[in-house]
C-alpha positions in Angstrom: 99.1 118.9 87.5 98.6 116.4 90.3 100.8 117.0 93.3 102.8 114.3 95.0 100.4 114.4 98.0 97.4 113.9 95.6 99.1 111.0 93.9 99.9 109.3 97.2 96.3 109.8 98.4 95.0 108.5 95.1 97.2 105.4 95.3 95.8 104.8 98.8 92.2 105.1 97.6 92.9 102.8 94.6 94.5 100.1 96.8 91.9 100.4 99.5 89.7 98.4 97.2 91.7 95.3 98.0 89.8 93.6 100.8 91.9 93.0 103.9 94.9 95.2 102.8 95.7 98.1 105.1 97.0 101.0 103.0 98.8 104.0 104.3 99.6 107.2 102.4 102.2 108.3 105.0 104.9 106.3 106.8 103.2 105.1 110.0 104.7 104.4 113.4 102.7 101.2 113.6 100.8 99.3 110.9 98.1 96.7 110.8 99.1 93.8 108.6 98.9 93.0 105.8 99.9 96.5 104.7 101.3 98.6 101.9 103.0 102.0 102.3 103.8 104.0 99.1 107.0 106.1 99.4 108.5 108.2 96.6 112.0 107.0 95.6 112.9 109.0 92.5 111.5 111.7 90.2 112.3 112.9 86.7 111.1 116.5 86.0 112.6 116.8 82.5 111.0 113.9 80.7 109.4 116.3 78.2 110.3 119.8 76.9 108.7 122.8 78.7 108.1 120.9 81.9 105.4 118.9 80.1 105.8 115.7 82.1 106.8 114.6 85.6 107.6 111.0 86.2 107.5 109.7 89.8 108.9 106.4 91.0 107.0 105.3 94.0 108.0 102.2 96.0 105.1 100.3 97.4 106.4 98.5 100.5 104.2 95.4 100.9 104.3 93.8 104.3 102.7 90.6 105.7 102.8 89.0 109.1 105.8 86.7 109.6 104.5 84.7 112.6 104.1 81.7 110.4 106.5 82.1 107.5 104.5 80.0 104.9 101.3 81.9 105.5 103.0 85.3 105.4 104.8 84.4 102.2 101.7 83.0 100.5 99.8 86.2 101.4 102.7 88.3 100.0 102.7 86.3 96.8 99.0 87.0 96.3 99.6 90.8 96.7 102.6 91.0 94.3 101.4 88.6 91.6 100.0 90.0 88.3 96.4 88.9 88.6 93.8 88.0 91.2 91.5 89.7 93.7 94.5 90.6 95.9 96.9 91.6 93.2 98.2 95.2 93.7 99.6 95.1 90.2 96.2 94.3 88.7 94.4 97.0 90.8 96.9 99.7 89.6 96.7 98.4 86.0 92.8 98.5 86.0 92.9 102.0 87.6 95.8 103.6 85.8 94.6 107.1 86.4 94.3 106.5 90.1 91.1 108.5 90.0 93.0 111.7 88.8 92.6 113.5 85.5 96.3 113.8 84.5 97.9 110.6 85.8 99.0 107.3 84.2 100.4 104.7 86.6 101.6 101.1 86.4 103.7 98.8 88.5 107.0 98.5 86.6 108.9 95.9 88.7 109.6 94.3 92.0 112.6 94.2 94.4 113.6 93.1 97.8 111.4 90.0 97.8 111.3 88.4 101.2 112.7 91.6 102.7 112.5 91.7 106.5 110.9 94.8 107.8 110.5 95.7 111.4 108.0 98.2 112.8 107.6 98.6 116.5 109.9 95.6 117.0 107.6 93.2 115.2 109.2 91.4 112.2 107.3 91.4 108.8 108.0 89.7 105.5 107.6 91.7 102.4 108.6 93.0 99.0 108.9 96.3 97.3 106.8 96.9 94.1 108.0 99.8 91.9 105.2 102.0 90.6 105.8 104.5 87.9 103.5 107.5 87.8 103.4 110.0 84.9 101.6 113.4 85.4 101.7 116.8 83.8 104.7 118.9 84.8 102.7 122.1 84.8 99.2 123.2 85.8 
């Protein structure tokens, strides 16, 4: 059974393959943009009998610079779209195991498009991708 810490670290490693994207596996006090921070939002521990399956919902907070709105929004669109070199969705889809033996992951949706995030008093434009991760419930 992969632990939550292992899943977050594996998601970081998988997304580190996107050139120019700064990926964090913990909430950071300050980030270099563009950035993505995975944060667990929900879990289901009874999806299968006998603790056979855990399902994690992990929100991927995608943030881009907002100094020039059009440039930031174009970069954001490249990260959240379904295909392309910078597509987070495609990188997860092509690496559904996140490099772990007992994991199946995919991006299941998006919310908060054009969300305004602020870290260290610097405004960012962003969106939240929803990643679903299934793993064994027991070792």
